[in-house]
C-alpha positions in Angstrom: 86.2 1.3 129.6 82.3 1.6 129.6 81.9 -1.8 128.7 84.4 -1.7 125.8 87.6 -3.7 125.3 90.8 -3.9 122.9 90.4 -0.1 122.3 94.1 -0.3 120.7 93.0 -2.6 118.2 89.7 -0.6 117.8 91.6 2.3 117.0 93.8 0.5 114.2 90.6 -0.9 112.6 89.1 2.7 112.4 92.1 3.8 111.0 92.2 1.1 108.3 88.7 1.8 107.6 88.9 5.5 107.1 92.0 5.2 105.0 90.2 2.7 102.7 89.1 4.5 99.5 85.2 4.8 99.5 82.5 7.3 98.4 83.3 9.4 102.0 87.0 10.1 101.1 86.5 10.7 97.7 83.6 13.1 98.5 86.3 14.9 101.1 88.8 15.0 98.3 86.8 16.4 95.6 85.3 19.0 97.8 88.8 20.0 98.9 90.3 20.0 95.5 87.4 22.3 94.2 87.0 24.6 97.4 89.9 24.4 99.8 90.7 23.5 103.4 87.1 25.6 104.3 85.1 23.3 102.1 86.9 19.9 102.5 86.3 20.2 106.4 82.7 21.2 105.6 82.2 18.0 104.0 84.5 16.0 106.7 82.1 17.7 109.3 78.9 16.7 107.4 80.3 12.8 107.1 81.0 12.9 110.8 77.4 14.1 111.5 76.2 10.9 109.2 78.1 8.8 111.5 76.7 10.3 114.6 73.2 9.2 113.0 74.5 5.7 112.4 76.0 5.3 116.1 72.6 6.5 117.4 71.0 3.9 114.9 73.2 1.0 116.1 72.9 1.9 119.7 69.2 1.8 119.8 68.4 -1.0 117.2 67.5 1.0 114.3 70.3 -0.5 112.2 69.0 -3.9 112.9 66.1 -3.2 111.0 68.3 -2.9 107.8 69.7 -5.9 108.6 66.3 -7.9 109.2 64.2 -6.2 106.5 65.0 -6.2 102.7 62.3 -3.3 102.3 64.1 -1.1 104.6 67.5 -1.9 103.4 66.6 -1.3 99.7 64.7 2.1 100.6 67.7 3.4 102.0 70.0 2.0 99.3 68.1 3.4 96.0 67.4 6.6 97.9 71.4 6.8 98.8 72.0 5.9 95.1 69.6 8.3 93.5 71.4 11.3 95.6 74.8 10.3 94.3 73.5 10.4 90.9 72.3 13.7 91.7 75.8 14.9 92.4 77.2 13.0 89.3 74.8 15.0 87.2 76.2 18.2 88.9 79.9 17.5 88.1 78.8 16.1 84.4 77.1 19.4 83.7 80.2 21.6 85.2 82.6 19.2 83.1 80.7 19.6 79.8 79.9 23.4 80.4 83.7 24.0 81.3 84.8 26.7 83.4 87.8 28.5 85.0 90.3 26.5 87.4 89.3 26.3 91.0 90.0 29.4 92.9 90.5 31.6 89.8 87.1 33.6 90.7 86.9 35.3 93.7 83.5 34.5 95.4 81.5 36.9 97.0 81.7 37.4 101.1 78.4 35.6 101.8 79.5 32.4 99.5 82.1 30.5 101.3 79.3 29.9 103.9 76.5 28.8 101.7 79.2 26.6 100.2 80.3 25.2 103.4 76.8 24.5 104.7 75.7 23.0 101.3 79.0 20.5 101.3 78.1 19.8 104.9 74.5 18.5 103.7 76.1 16.6 101.0 78.5 14.8 103.3 76.1 14.3 105.8 73.3 12.8 103.2 75.9 10.7 101.4 76.7 8.9 104.5 73.2 8.6 106.3 71.8 7.4 102.8 74.4 4.4 102.6 72.6 1.3 104.3 76.1 -0.2 104.1 77.7 2.2 106.8 75.0 1.3 109.3 75.3 -2.4 108.7 79.1 -1.6 109.3 78.5 0.0 112.6 76.3 -2.9 113.6 78.6 -5.7 112.7 81.8 -3.9 113.9 80.9 -2.0 117.2 79.6 -5.3 119.3 83.0 -6.8 118.4 84.6 -4.4 120.9 81.9 -4.7 123.7 82.3 -6.8 126.5 79.5 -9.5 126.9 79.0 -8.6 130.5 78.8 -4.8 129.8 76.1 -3.4 132.5 74.9 -0.9 129.5 75.7 -2.0 126.1 73.7 1.1 124.6 76.2 3.2 126.1 78.9 1.1 125.1 77.9 1.5 121.7 77.6 5.1 122.1 80.9 5.2 123.5 82.7 3.7 120.5 80.5 5.3 118.2 81.8 8.8 119.4 85.3 7.5 119.3 84.9 6.5 115.8 83.4 9.9 114.8 86.0 11.7 116.4 88.8 9.5 115.0 87.4 9.6 111.4 87.0 13.4 111.5 90.5 13.9 112.7 91.8 11.4 109.7 89.5 13.5 107.3 90.9 16.7 108.6 94.4 15.6 108.0 93.7 14.2 104.5 92.1 17.8 103.7 95.2 19.6 105.1 97.5 17.2 103.2 96.0 17.4 99.5 94.7 21.6 99.9 98.0 22.5 98.7 97.4 20.8 95.1 94.6 23.6 94.5 97.5 26.1 94.0 98.4 24.4 90.8 96.1 25.9 88.3 95.3 23.6 85.5 94.1 24.4 81.9 90.6 24.7 81.5 90.6 21.3 79.5 92.2 19.5 82.3 89.7 21.2 84.4 86.7 20.0 82.3 88.5 16.4 82.6 88.8 16.3 86.3 85.0 17.3 86.5 84.1 14.4 84.0 86.4 12.0 85.9 84.5 13.0 89.3 81.3 12.4 87.6 82.3 9.2 86.3 83.5 8.2 89.9 80.3 9.3 91.8 78.4 7.3 88.9 80.4 4.1 89.7 79.9 4.7 93.4 76.3 5.1 92.9 76.0 1.7 90.7 77.7 0.1 93.6 75.7 1.3 95.9 72.8 0.1 94.0 73.7 -3.2 93.3 74.6 -4.0 97.2 73.2 -6.9 98.6 71.8 -7.1 102.0 74.1 -9.4 104.3 
């Protein structure tokens, strides 16, 4: 279809990739536990939008620049690590300051929309500023494109769109699965501990990204 092949294998591969714990999955989990289904879906949508950018980059050769240029790869890598550290600082501040458990304080009517937009932006930036995702797209998609495909860019776009749709569906299902856990209201000390644990997780992910070497 559109110059692609082995779509069943591609779908299984995408499922395995989406189910592997990483920064995208962890950000969606944290967002859902802190803000509920709306927040989790907003984070997932932002991640999906980031994958759209990577699809376009792979289709039109921009990802090849990251594979060929150490300077370009490092620039994107350090920008992504810095953004993760900024998120880490925010969670660390919340953990040290303490506060009520998620869902205790009723937000203002305008707060959910702003929160959802902020989480969408965060998910988008986390995904876009990860050069490993760009290189993953560049390495994975060509394996499912026929050598005699008449329009390889179109095949890239088709497979990328498949990845985005299936990835968002997986994250949406994940959000619905973990959202009921918010009904359990932990003690304030445990809430602070969860914030601190989340900060540690994002700091670890930032370190992994900063230390990532260009393939």
